[in-house]
N, CA, C and O atoms as a GROMACS GRO file, in nm:
protein
  548
    1MET      N    1   3.198   4.224  -2.135
    1MET     CA    2   3.093   4.205  -2.087
    1MET      C    3   3.139   4.179  -1.929
    1MET      O    4   3.232   4.104  -1.900
    2ARG      N    5   3.061   4.252  -1.834
    2ARG     CA    6   3.091   4.254  -1.692
    2ARG      C    7   3.016   4.149  -1.612
    2ARG      O    8   2.900   4.132  -1.649
    3GLN      N    9   3.055   4.079  -1.515
    3GLN     CA   10   2.982   3.976  -1.448
    3GLN      C   11   2.951   4.043  -1.319
    3GLN      O   12   3.030   4.099  -1.244
    4VAL      N   13   2.812   4.028  -1.305
    4VAL     CA   14   2.777   4.068  -1.163
    4VAL      C   15   2.706   3.970  -1.094
    4VAL      O   16   2.614   3.906  -1.143
    5ASP      N   17   2.755   3.955  -0.965
    5ASP     CA   18   2.700   3.848  -0.866
    5ASP      C   19   2.536   3.886  -0.837
    5ASP      O   20   2.510   3.995  -0.788
    6THR      N   21   2.444   3.803  -0.864
    6THR     CA   22   2.304   3.818  -0.860
    6THR      C   23   2.267   3.760  -0.700
    6THR      O   24   2.150   3.767  -0.663
    7HIS      N   25   2.363   3.708  -0.615
    7HIS     CA   26   2.338   3.662  -0.494
    7HIS      C   27   2.256   3.533  -0.485
    7HIS      O   28   2.221   3.488  -0.376
    8ASP      N   29   2.232   3.485  -0.579
    8ASP     CA   30   2.157   3.367  -0.599
    8ASP      C   31   2.226   3.237  -0.650
    8ASP      O   32   2.162   3.136  -0.677
    9GLY      N   33   2.372   3.246  -0.663
    9GLY     CA   34   2.440   3.147  -0.720
    9GLY      C   35   2.476   3.152  -0.874
    9GLY      O   36   2.542   3.066  -0.932
   10TYR      N   37   2.422   3.263  -0.931
   10TYR     CA   38   2.441   3.270  -1.085
   10TYR      C   39   2.486   3.396  -1.120
   10TYR      O   40   2.458   3.498  -1.057
   11THR      N   41   2.559   3.392  -1.224
   11THR     CA   42   2.631   3.529  -1.266
   11THR      C   43   2.565   3.538  -1.411
   11THR      O   44   2.501   3.450  -1.468
   12ASP      N   45   2.599   3.674  -1.461
   12ASP     CA   46   2.548   3.674  -1.599
   12ASP      C   47   2.582   3.575  -1.683
   12ASP      O   48   2.702   3.552  -1.702
   13LYS      N   49   2.478   3.498  -1.748
   13LYS     CA   50   2.512   3.394  -1.816
   13LYS      C   51   2.425   3.402  -1.935
   13LYS      O   52   2.312   3.449  -1.923
   14SER      N   53   2.469   3.357  -2.050
   14SER     CA   54   2.390   3.377  -2.183
   14SER      C   55   2.264   3.286  -2.157
   14SER      O   56   2.248   3.203  -2.067
   15LEU      N   57   2.179   3.321  -2.255
   15LEU     CA   58   2.039   3.270  -2.236
   15LEU      C   59   2.052   3.110  -2.259
   15LEU      O   60   1.982   3.027  -2.202
   16GLY      N   61   2.150   3.082  -2.349
   16GLY     CA   62   2.182   2.932  -2.405
   16GLY      C   63   2.210   2.853  -2.270
   16GLY      O   64   2.152   2.751  -2.233
   17GLU      N   65   2.318   2.929  -2.198
   17GLU     CA   66   2.355   2.852  -2.097
   17GLU      C   67   2.261   2.819  -1.982
   17GLU      O   68   2.247   2.708  -1.930
   18LEU      N   69   2.195   2.937  -1.949
   18LEU     CA   70   2.070   2.907  -1.860
   18LEU      C   71   1.983   2.832  -1.903
   18LEU      O   72   1.937   2.755  -1.818
   19LEU      N   73   1.932   2.824  -2.025
   19LEU     CA   74   1.843   2.710  -2.078
   19LEU      C   75   1.898   2.562  -2.057
   19LEU      O   76   1.832   2.470  -2.009
   20LYS      N   77   2.020   2.554  -2.097
   20LYS     CA   78   2.108   2.421  -2.072
   20LYS      C   79   2.081   2.371  -1.941
   20LYS      O   80   2.023   2.264  -1.920
   21GLN      N   81   2.132   2.466  -1.836
   21GLN     CA   82   2.132   2.461  -1.675
   21GLN      C   83   1.984   2.418  -1.639
   21GLN      O   84   1.976   2.335  -1.549
   22LEU      N   85   1.875   2.460  -1.690
   22LEU     CA   86   1.758   2.457  -1.647
   22LEU      C   87   1.711   2.318  -1.711
   22LEU      O   88   1.622   2.255  -1.655
   23SER      N   89   1.766   2.272  -1.818
   23SER     CA   90   1.723   2.150  -1.886
   23SER      C   91   1.803   2.027  -1.784
   23SER      O   92   1.746   1.922  -1.754
   24GLN      N   93   1.927   2.057  -1.743
   24GLN     CA   94   1.990   1.958  -1.679
   24GLN      C   95   1.911   1.922  -1.525
   24GLN      O   96   1.886   1.813  -1.474
   25GLU      N   97   1.885   2.058  -1.480
   25GLU     CA   98   1.811   2.045  -1.336
   25GLU      C   99   1.694   1.995  -1.336
   25GLU      O  100   1.652   1.930  -1.241
   26THR      N  101   1.606   2.027  -1.474
   26THR     CA  102   1.475   1.955  -1.459
   26THR      C  103   1.491   1.810  -1.484
   26THR      O  104   1.412   1.731  -1.432
   27THR      N  105   1.595   1.766  -1.565
   27THR     CA  106   1.610   1.615  -1.581
   27THR      C  107   1.631   1.535  -1.438
   27THR      O  108   1.576   1.431  -1.402
   28THR      N  109   1.731   1.619  -1.365
   28THR     CA  110   1.776   1.562  -1.245
   28THR      C  111   1.648   1.546  -1.134
   28THR      O  112   1.636   1.457  -1.049
   29LEU      N  113   1.555   1.662  -1.160
   29LEU     CA  114   1.454   1.659  -1.088
   29LEU      C  115   1.346   1.539  -1.111
   29LEU      O  116   1.296   1.477  -1.017
   30VAL      N  117   1.319   1.519  -1.230
   30VAL     CA  118   1.230   1.425  -1.279
   30VAL      C  119   1.281   1.290  -1.240
   30VAL      O  120   1.206   1.201  -1.201
   31LYS      N  121   1.419   1.275  -1.253
   31LYS     CA  122   1.471   1.121  -1.227
   31LYS      C  123   1.462   1.127  -1.065
   31LYS      O  124   1.449   1.015  -1.015
   32GLN      N  125   1.466   1.222  -0.982
   32GLN     CA  126   1.455   1.185  -0.849
   32GLN      C  127   1.294   1.159  -0.816
   32GLN      O  128   1.254   1.057  -0.759
   33GLU      N  129   1.219   1.254  -0.857
   33GLU     CA  130   1.077   1.217  -0.866
   33GLU      C  131   1.030   1.093  -0.883
   33GLU      O  132   0.941   1.050  -0.810
   34LEU      N  133   1.086   1.016  -0.988
   34LEU     CA  134   1.059   0.889  -1.036
   34LEU      C  135   1.129   0.781  -0.926
   34LEU      O  136   1.069   0.678  -0.895
   35GLU      N  137   1.251   0.812  -0.874
   35GLU     CA  138   1.288   0.744  -0.763
   35GLU      C  139   1.211   0.746  -0.654
   35GLU      O  140   1.177   0.638  -0.605
   36LEU      N  141   1.174   0.854  -0.602
   36LEU     CA  142   1.047   0.855  -0.499
   36LEU      C  143   0.931   0.787  -0.527
   36LEU      O  144   0.872   0.732  -0.434
   37ALA      N  145   0.887   0.781  -0.642
   37ALA     CA  146   0.771   0.724  -0.668
   37ALA      C  147   0.781   0.561  -0.671
   37ALA      O  148   0.689   0.487  -0.636
   38LYS      N  149   0.906   0.518  -0.718
   38LYS     CA  150   0.925   0.373  -0.705
   38LYS      C  151   0.937   0.322  -0.555
   38LYS      O  152   0.898   0.210  -0.524
   39ALA      N  153   0.996   0.416  -0.459
   39ALA     CA  154   0.998   0.385  -0.332
   39ALA      C  155   0.844   0.364  -0.266
   39ALA      O  156   0.805   0.263  -0.208
   40GLU      N  157   0.772   0.479  -0.291
   40GLU     CA  158   0.637   0.478  -0.238
   40GLU      C  159   0.557   0.353  -0.291
   40GLU      O  160   0.487   0.294  -0.209
   41ILE      N  161   0.560   0.310  -0.409
   41ILE     CA  162   0.494   0.200  -0.462
   41ILE      C  163   0.544   0.060  -0.398
   41ILE      O  164   0.466  -0.031  -0.371
   42SER      N  165   0.671   0.055  -0.380
   42SER     CA  166   0.730  -0.064  -0.312
   42SER      C  167   0.683  -0.068  -0.156
   42SER      O  168   0.671  -0.174  -0.095
   43GLU      N  169   0.659   0.057  -0.100
   43GLU     CA  170   0.631   0.042   0.029
   43GLU      C  171   0.458  -0.001   0.050
   43GLU      O  172   0.414  -0.065   0.145
   44LYS      N  173   0.382   0.050  -0.058
   44LYS     CA  174   0.244   0.009  -0.057
   44LYS      C  175   0.222  -0.115  -0.095
   44LYS      O  176   0.122  -0.179  -0.060
   45GLY      N  177   0.331  -0.167  -0.184
   45GLY     CA  178   0.320  -0.331  -0.186
   45GLY      C  179   0.330  -0.404  -0.093
   45GLY      O  180   0.260  -0.505  -0.084
   46LYS      N  181   0.433  -0.364   0.014
   46LYS     CA  182   0.439  -0.436   0.125
   46LYS      C  183   0.348  -0.445   0.209
   46LYS      O  184   0.342  -0.544   0.281
   47GLN      N  185   0.246  -0.328   0.219
   47GLN     CA  186   0.154  -0.305   0.312
   47GLN      C  187   0.041  -0.445   0.250
   47GLN      O  188  -0.005  -0.536   0.319
   48ALA      N  189   0.021  -0.422   0.099
   48ALA     CA  190  -0.064  -0.509   0.029
   48ALA      C  191  -0.024  -0.656   0.076
   48ALA      O  192  -0.110  -0.738   0.107
   49GLY      N  193   0.099  -0.679   0.078
   49GLY     CA  194   0.130  -0.822   0.120
   49GLY      C  195   0.103  -0.867   0.267
   49GLY      O  196   0.089  -0.986   0.293
   50VAL      N  197   0.096  -0.778   0.354
   50VAL     CA  198   0.040  -0.816   0.487
   50VAL      C  199  -0.082  -0.873   0.482
   50VAL      O  200  -0.109  -0.983   0.529
   51GLY      N  201  -0.172  -0.786   0.417
   51GLY     CA  202  -0.320  -0.811   0.414
   51GLY      C  203  -0.339  -0.956   0.345
   51GLY      O  204  -0.409  -1.042   0.399
   52VAL      N  205  -0.271  -0.979   0.221
   52VAL     CA  206  -0.266  -1.082   0.153
   52VAL      C  207  -0.227  -1.215   0.269
   52VAL      O  208  -0.290  -1.320   0.271
   53GLY      N  209  -0.140  -1.190   0.337
   53GLY     CA  210  -0.078  -1.293   0.430
   53GLY      C  211  -0.185  -1.309   0.549
   53GLY      O  212  -0.190  -1.414   0.613
   54LEU      N  213  -0.260  -1.213   0.574
   54LEU     CA  214  -0.368  -1.244   0.678
   54LEU      C  215  -0.479  -1.324   0.602
   54LEU      O  216  -0.547  -1.403   0.667
   55PHE      N  217  -0.500  -1.307   0.474
   55PHE     CA  218  -0.596  -1.383   0.412
   55PHE      C  219  -0.558  -1.530   0.412
   55PHE      O  220  -0.630  -1.627   0.435
   56GLY      N  221  -0.415  -1.525   0.376
   56GLY     CA  222  -0.350  -1.702   0.390
   56GLY      C  223  -0.374  -1.749   0.530
   56GLY      O  224  -0.429  -1.858   0.549
   57ALA      N  225  -0.335  -1.669   0.632
   57ALA     CA  226  -0.346  -1.721   0.768
   57ALA      C  227  -0.490  -1.746   0.801
   57ALA      O  228  -0.515  -1.834   0.883
   58ALA      N  229  -0.586  -1.680   0.745
   58ALA     CA  230  -0.738  -1.704   0.784
   58ALA      C  231  -0.770  -1.838   0.742
   58ALA      O  232  -0.854  -1.902   0.805
   59GLY      N  233  -0.706  -1.890   0.632
   59GLY     CA  234  -0.744  -1.991   0.560
   59GLY      C  235  -0.682  -2.113   0.612
   59GLY      O  236  -0.736  -2.223   0.597
   60ILE      N  237  -0.563  -2.098   0.676
   60ILE     CA  238  -0.479  -2.205   0.747
   60ILE      C  239  -0.564  -2.226   0.857
   60ILE      O  240  -0.623  -2.333   0.872
   61VAL      N  241  -0.576  -2.115   0.946
   61VAL     CA  242  -0.641  -2.136   1.068
   61VAL      C  243  -0.788  -2.196   1.049
   61VAL      O  244  -0.839  -2.275   1.129
   62GLY      N  245  -0.851  -2.149   0.935
   62GLY     CA  246  -0.980  -2.204   0.936
   62GLY      C  247  -0.975  -2.354   0.907
   62GLY      O  248  -1.065  -2.423   0.953
   63PHE      N  249  -0.880  -2.410   0.836
   63PHE     CA  250  -0.870  -2.542   0.799
   63PHE      C  251  -0.825  -2.619   0.939
   63PHE      O  252  -0.878  -2.723   0.979
   64LEU      N  253  -0.738  -2.563   0.994
   64LEU     CA  254  -0.684  -2.634   1.111
   64LEU      C  255  -0.792  -2.640   1.208
   64LEU      O  256  -0.800  -2.745   1.272
   65ALA      N  257  -0.875  -2.550   1.231
   65ALA     CA  258  -0.976  -2.556   1.309
   65ALA      C  259  -1.085  -2.651   1.276
   65ALA      O  260  -1.140  -2.720   1.362
   66LEU      N  261  -1.114  -2.652   1.158
   66LEU     CA  262  -1.222  -2.741   1.094
   66LEU      C  263  -1.156  -2.883   1.130
   66LEU      O  264  -1.224  -2.972   1.182
   67ALA      N  265  -1.037  -2.898   1.105
   67ALA     CA  266  -0.981  -3.042   1.095
   67ALA      C  267  -0.973  -3.101   1.267
   67ALA      O  268  -0.992  -3.218   1.301
   68SER      N  269  -0.947  -3.006   1.341
   68SER     CA  270  -0.901  -3.050   1.491
   68SER      C  271  -1.031  -3.055   1.552
   68SER      O  272  -1.056  -3.155   1.619
   69LEU      N  273  -1.126  -2.956   1.542
   69LEU     CA  274  -1.238  -2.944   1.648
   69LEU      C  275  -1.364  -2.975   1.569
   69LEU      O  276  -1.469  -2.952   1.629
   70THR      N  277  -1.374  -3.022   1.445
   70THR     CA  278  -1.505  -3.054   1.419
   70THR      C  279  -1.546  -3.192   1.451
   70THR      O  280  -1.666  -3.215   1.462
   71ALA      N  281  -1.470  -3.272   1.464
   71ALA     CA  282  -1.512  -3.409   1.528
   71ALA      C  283  -1.547  -3.395   1.660
   71ALA      O  284  -1.648  -3.458   1.691
   72PHE      N  285  -1.485  -3.320   1.760
   72PHE     CA  286  -1.495  -3.308   1.885
   72PHE      C  287  -1.637  -3.228   1.897
   72PHE      O  288  -1.710  -3.268   1.988
   73PHE      N  289  -1.683  -3.123   1.822
   73PHE     CA  290  -1.812  -3.060   1.851
   73PHE      C  291  -1.910  -3.142   1.799
   73PHE      O  292  -2.007  -3.169   1.870
   74VAL      N  293  -1.901  -3.189   1.680
   74VAL     CA  294  -1.998  -3.295   1.648
   74VAL      C  295  -2.031  -3.394   1.753
   74VAL      O  296  -2.144  -3.408   1.801
   75LEU      N  297  -1.925  -3.462   1.784
   75LEU     CA  298  -1.970  -3.571   1.884
   75LEU      C  299  -2.041  -3.511   2.010
   75LEU      O  300  -2.142  -3.563   2.055
   76ALA      N  301  -1.983  -3.398   2.065
   76ALA     CA  302  -2.028  -3.336   2.177
   76ALA      C  303  -2.173  -3.300   2.155
   76ALA      O  304  -2.260  -3.340   2.232
   77LEU      N  305  -2.197  -3.232   2.060
   77LEU     CA  306  -2.365  -3.214   2.026
   77LEU      C  307  -2.444  -3.341   1.998
   77LEU      O  308  -2.560  -3.346   2.041
   78HIS      N  309  -2.400  -3.429   1.939
   78HIS     CA  310  -2.457  -3.564   1.931
   78HIS      C  311  -2.486  -3.621   2.051
   78HIS      O  312  -2.599  -3.663   2.072
   79ALA      N  313  -2.380  -3.630   2.151
   79ALA     CA  314  -2.385  -3.688   2.268
   79ALA      C  315  -2.490  -3.600   2.367
   79ALA      O  316  -2.548  -3.661   2.458
   80ALA      N  317  -2.513  -3.455   2.347
   80ALA     CA  318  -2.621  -3.397   2.430
   80ALA      C  319  -2.767  -3.403   2.347
   80ALA      O  320  -2.862  -3.329   2.375
   81GLY      N  321  -2.769  -3.505   2.241
   81GLY     CA  322  -2.906  -3.528   2.201
   81GLY      C  323  -2.937  -3.478   2.067
   81GLY      O  324  -3.052  -3.503   2.031
   82LEU      N  325  -2.864  -3.413   1.982
   82LEU     CA  326  -2.900  -3.389   1.847
   82LEU      C  327  -2.846  -3.501   1.750
   82LEU      O  328  -2.739  -3.559   1.767
   83PRO      N  329  -2.918  -3.520   1.664
   83PRO     CA  330  -2.875  -3.612   1.542
   83PRO      C  331  -2.727  -3.565   1.500
   83PRO      O  332  -2.688  -3.450   1.518
   84ALA      N  333  -2.662  -3.649   1.453
   84ALA     CA  334  -2.524  -3.645   1.403
   84ALA      C  335  -2.535  -3.519   1.291
   84ALA      O  336  -2.461  -3.421   1.299
   85TRP      N  337  -2.642  -3.536   1.181
   85TRP     CA  338  -2.645  -3.419   1.094
   85TRP      C  339  -2.651  -3.281   1.129
   85TRP      O  340  -2.588  -3.187   1.081
   86ALA      N  341  -2.758  -3.282   1.247
   86ALA     CA  342  -2.784  -3.138   1.290
   86ALA      C  343  -2.660  -3.088   1.374
   86ALA      O  344  -2.632  -2.969   1.386
   87ALA      N  345  -2.594  -3.183   1.428
   87ALA     CA  346  -2.462  -3.125   1.511
   87ALA      C  347  -2.358  -3.079   1.420
   87ALA      O  348  -2.294  -2.978   1.452
   88ALA      N  349  -2.328  -3.150   1.292
   88ALA     CA  350  -2.221  -3.109   1.202
   88ALA      C  351  -2.274  -2.985   1.143
   88ALA      O  352  -2.191  -2.901   1.109
   89LEU      N  353  -2.411  -2.956   1.123
   89LEU     CA  354  -2.460  -2.834   1.063
   89LEU      C  355  -2.421  -2.710   1.172
   89LEU      O  356  -2.374  -2.603   1.135
   90VAL      N  357  -2.441  -2.734   1.272
   90VAL     CA  358  -2.424  -2.633   1.376
   90VAL      C  359  -2.276  -2.604   1.376
   90VAL      O  360  -2.235  -2.488   1.384
   91VAL      N  361  -2.198  -2.704   1.367
   91VAL     CA  362  -2.043  -2.664   1.373
   91VAL      C  363  -2.003  -2.606   1.245
   91VAL      O  364  -1.915  -2.521   1.257
   92ALA      N  365  -2.044  -2.628   1.125
   92ALA     CA  366  -2.013  -2.566   1.034
   92ALA      C  367  -2.048  -2.412   1.013
   92ALA      O  368  -1.978  -2.331   0.952
   93ALA      N  369  -2.168  -2.386   1.074
   93ALA     CA  370  -2.226  -2.262   1.064
   93ALA      C  371  -2.128  -2.164   1.169
   93ALA      O  372  -2.101  -2.050   1.133
   94VAL      N  373  -2.080  -2.215   1.292
   94VAL     CA  374  -2.005  -2.149   1.353
   94VAL      C  375  -1.865  -2.118   1.271
   94VAL      O  376  -1.829  -2.002   1.248
   95TYR      N  377  -1.799  -2.217   1.235
   95TYR     CA  378  -1.678  -2.192   1.138
   95TYR      C  379  -1.703  -2.099   1.048
   95TYR      O  380  -1.621  -2.008   1.041
   96GLY      N  381  -1.802  -2.098   0.972
   96GLY     CA  382  -1.826  -2.005   0.872
   96GLY      C  383  -1.827  -1.843   0.923
   96GLY      O  384  -1.777  -1.753   0.856
   97VAL      N  385  -1.878  -1.828   1.024
   97VAL     CA  386  -1.884  -1.694   1.086
   97VAL      C  387  -1.735  -1.674   1.130
   97VAL      O  388  -1.703  -1.559   1.100
   98VAL      N  389  -1.635  -1.739   1.188
   98VAL     CA  390  -1.510  -1.725   1.221
   98VAL      C  391  -1.441  -1.690   1.089
   98VAL      O  392  -1.371  -1.588   1.083
   99ALA      N  393  -1.457  -1.769   0.984
   99ALA     CA  394  -1.376  -1.740   0.876
   99ALA      C  395  -1.423  -1.623   0.806
   99ALA      O  396  -1.338  -1.554   0.749
  100ALA      N  397  -1.543  -1.590   0.801
  100ALA     CA  398  -1.593  -1.432   0.758
  100ALA      C  399  -1.529  -1.317   0.816
  100ALA      O  400  -1.486  -1.220   0.753
  101VAL      N  401  -1.523  -1.337   0.972
  101VAL     CA  402  -1.453  -1.220   1.036
  101VAL      C  403  -1.297  -1.225   0.976
  101VAL      O  404  -1.247  -1.129   0.918
  102LEU      N  405  -1.238  -1.331   0.997
  102LEU     CA  406  -1.081  -1.308   0.947
  102LEU      C  407  -1.090  -1.267   0.809
  102LEU      O  408  -1.009  -1.181   0.775
  103GLY      N  409  -1.174  -1.310   0.718
  103GLY     CA  410  -1.148  -1.266   0.580
  103GLY      C  411  -1.189  -1.098   0.578
  103GLY      O  412  -1.127  -1.015   0.512
  104LEU      N  413  -1.281  -1.076   0.646
  104LEU     CA  414  -1.318  -0.901   0.640
  104LEU      C  415  -1.174  -0.830   0.705
  104LEU      O  416  -1.132  -0.725   0.658
  105GLN      N  417  -1.110  -0.894   0.807
  105GLN     CA  418  -0.995  -0.820   0.849
  105GLN      C  419  -0.896  -0.827   0.766
  105GLN      O  420  -0.826  -0.726   0.768
  106GLY      N  421  -0.860  -0.919   0.682
  106GLY     CA  422  -0.781  -0.935   0.559
  106GLY      C  423  -0.811  -0.835   0.464
  106GLY      O  424  -0.716  -0.780   0.407
  107LYS      N  425  -0.942  -0.797   0.436
  107LYS     CA  426  -0.983  -0.740   0.320
  107LYS      C  427  -0.941  -0.569   0.375
  107LYS      O  428  -0.902  -0.486   0.292
  108GLU      N  429  -0.953  -0.538   0.504
  108GLU     CA  430  -0.929  -0.416   0.547
  108GLU      C  431  -0.800  -0.379   0.539
  108GLU      O  432  -0.769  -0.267   0.499
  109LYS      N  433  -0.712  -0.469   0.578
  109LYS     CA  434  -0.550  -0.436   0.563
  109LYS      C  435  -0.526  -0.413   0.421
  109LYS      O  436  -0.461  -0.316   0.383
  110VAL      N  437  -0.579  -0.504   0.335
  110VAL     CA  438  -0.537  -0.479   0.188
  110VAL      C  439  -0.592  -0.318   0.130
  110VAL      O  440  -0.527  -0.252   0.049
  111GLN      N  441  -0.706  -0.279   0.184
  111GLN     CA  442  -0.775  -0.147   0.133
  111GLN      C  443  -0.689  -0.056   0.213
  111GLN      O  444  -0.664   0.044   0.145
  112GLU      N  445  -0.640  -0.051   0.317
  112GLU     CA  446  -0.531   0.038   0.380
  112GLU      C  447  -0.426   0.066   0.295
  112GLU      O  448  -0.377   0.178   0.300
  113ALA      N  449  -0.375  -0.027   0.208
  113ALA     CA  450  -0.264  -0.004   0.105
  113ALA      C  451  -0.317   0.049  -0.006
  113ALA      O  452  -0.228   0.081  -0.085
  114SER      N  453  -0.442   0.075  -0.050
  114SER     CA  454  -0.484   0.132  -0.159
  114SER      C  455  -0.511   0.264  -0.147
  114SER      O  456  -0.535   0.306  -0.034
  115PRO      N  457  -0.512   0.362  -0.271
  115PRO     CA  458  -0.501   0.301  -0.394
  115PRO      C  459  -0.332   0.336  -0.382
  115PRO      O  460  -0.280   0.419  -0.309
  116PRO      N  461  -0.267   0.243  -0.479
  116PRO     CA  462  -0.138   0.225  -0.489
  116PRO      C  463  -0.077   0.362  -0.565
  116PRO      O  464  -0.004   0.344  -0.662
  117ILE      N  465  -0.105   0.486  -0.524
  117ILE     CA  466  -0.048   0.604  -0.606
  117ILE      C  467   0.044   0.662  -0.493
  117ILE      O  468   0.013   0.664  -0.374
  118PRO      N  469   0.168   0.712  -0.550
  118PRO     CA  470   0.277   0.764  -0.495
  118PRO      C  471   0.229   0.905  -0.409
  118PRO      O  472   0.274   1.012  -0.450
  119GLU      N  473   0.157   0.904  -0.314
  119GLU     CA  474   0.111   1.045  -0.264
  119GLU      C  475   0.209   1.131  -0.232
  119GLU      O  476   0.188   1.248  -0.264
  120GLN      N  477   0.324   1.102  -0.169
  120GLN     CA  478   0.442   1.189  -0.146
  120GLN      C  479   0.504   1.239  -0.261
  120GLN      O  480   0.545   1.355  -0.269
  121THR      N  481   0.513   1.147  -0.362
  121THR     CA  482   0.576   1.196  -0.500
  121THR      C  483   0.465   1.318  -0.564
  121THR      O  484   0.503   1.428  -0.605
  122VAL      N  485   0.351   1.282  -0.563
  122VAL     CA  486   0.256   1.393  -0.624
  122VAL      C  487   0.265   1.518  -0.531
  122VAL      O  488   0.246   1.628  -0.582
  123GLU      N  489   0.293   1.509  -0.398
  123GLU     CA  490   0.288   1.626  -0.339
  123GLU      C  491   0.419   1.715  -0.378
  123GLU      O  492   0.407   1.834  -0.407
  124THR      N  493   0.533   1.656  -0.377
  124THR     CA  494   0.660   1.698  -0.422
  124THR      C  495   0.641   1.754  -0.553
  124THR      O  496   0.688   1.866  -0.568
  125VAL      N  497   0.580   1.699  -0.654
  125VAL     CA  498   0.568   1.742  -0.796
  125VAL      C  499   0.509   1.862  -0.788
  125VAL      O  500   0.557   1.960  -0.845
  126LYS      N  501   0.386   1.868  -0.709
  126LYS     CA  502   0.308   1.996  -0.704
  126LYS      C  503   0.387   2.108  -0.653
  126LYS      O  504   0.379   2.222  -0.699
  127GLU      N  505   0.465   2.072  -0.557
  127GLU     CA  506   0.578   2.173  -0.481
  127GLU      C  507   0.663   2.244  -0.594
  127GLU      O  508   0.678   2.364  -0.617
  128ASP      N  509   0.717   2.128  -0.658
  128ASP     CA  510   0.819   2.150  -0.748
  128ASP      C  511   0.752   2.263  -0.871
  128ASP      O  512   0.806   2.369  -0.903
  129ILE      N  513   0.640   2.217  -0.921
  129ILE     CA  514   0.561   2.315  -1.026
  129ILE      C  515   0.554   2.459  -0.964
  129ILE      O  516   0.581   2.561  -1.028
  130GLN      N  517   0.516   2.454  -0.833
  130GLN     CA  518   0.477   2.589  -0.780
  130GLN      C  519   0.604   2.666  -0.771
  130GLN      O  520   0.597   2.785  -0.800
  131TRP      N  521   0.719   2.617  -0.735
  131TRP     CA  522   0.860   2.672  -0.728
  131TRP      C  523   0.871   2.703  -0.847
  131TRP      O  524   0.870   2.825  -0.864
  132ALA      N  525   0.884   2.624  -0.962
  132ALA     CA  526   0.919   2.690  -1.104
  132ALA      C  527   0.842   2.788  -1.142
  132ALA      O  528   0.889   2.871  -1.220
  133ARG      N  529   0.709   2.801  -1.097
  133ARG     CA  530   0.622   2.908  -1.154
  133ARG      C  531   0.674   3.054  -1.090
  133ARG      O  532   0.693   3.159  -1.152
  134ASN      N  533   0.689   3.028  -0.945
  134ASN     CA  534   0.773   3.138  -0.872
  134ASN      C  535   0.899   3.196  -0.942
  134ASN      O  536   0.915   3.317  -0.947
  135GLN      N  537   0.992   3.106  -0.997
  135GLN     CA  538   1.122   3.120  -1.046
  135GLN      C  539   1.095   3.209  -1.174
  135GLN      O  540   1.178   3.294  -1.202
  136THR      N  541   0.976   3.191  -1.256
  136THR     CA  542   0.966   3.245  -1.373
  136THR      C  543   0.909   3.379  -1.382
  136THR      O  544   0.891   3.439  -1.488
  137ARG      N  545   0.884   3.420  -1.268
  137ARG     CA  546   0.811   3.564  -1.235
  137ARG      C  547   0.905   3.654  -1.220
  137ARG      O  548   0.875   3.771  -1.195
   0.00000   0.00000   0.00000
């Protein structure tokens, strides 16, 4: 049997050899796609971590502000003529608004990391499927 160069790196090989090579290349491709998916999911996890960190920072800042400024504002409002209970209520309402704004910013950062789907991997798998279809034609 004469071997003929087909210009695509393959010579006349038996069907069994070609199927074996296809199986090996498919296995390699699947492994590479899984590694890409792992890397993408890891990156999305890091982004979600930033959002969770912002939630934590919002809690700490809210607590520190509450601890250090509450007494000052309550006393200032009381000195301006409000009863102590009314001064405390006004201060609590302002702190609630600040905490809500920080919480919404943290929620937005967590949503930016969603959904945790490896989008790049999905795209390359689609390209691989299209390539394989073109090769079988």
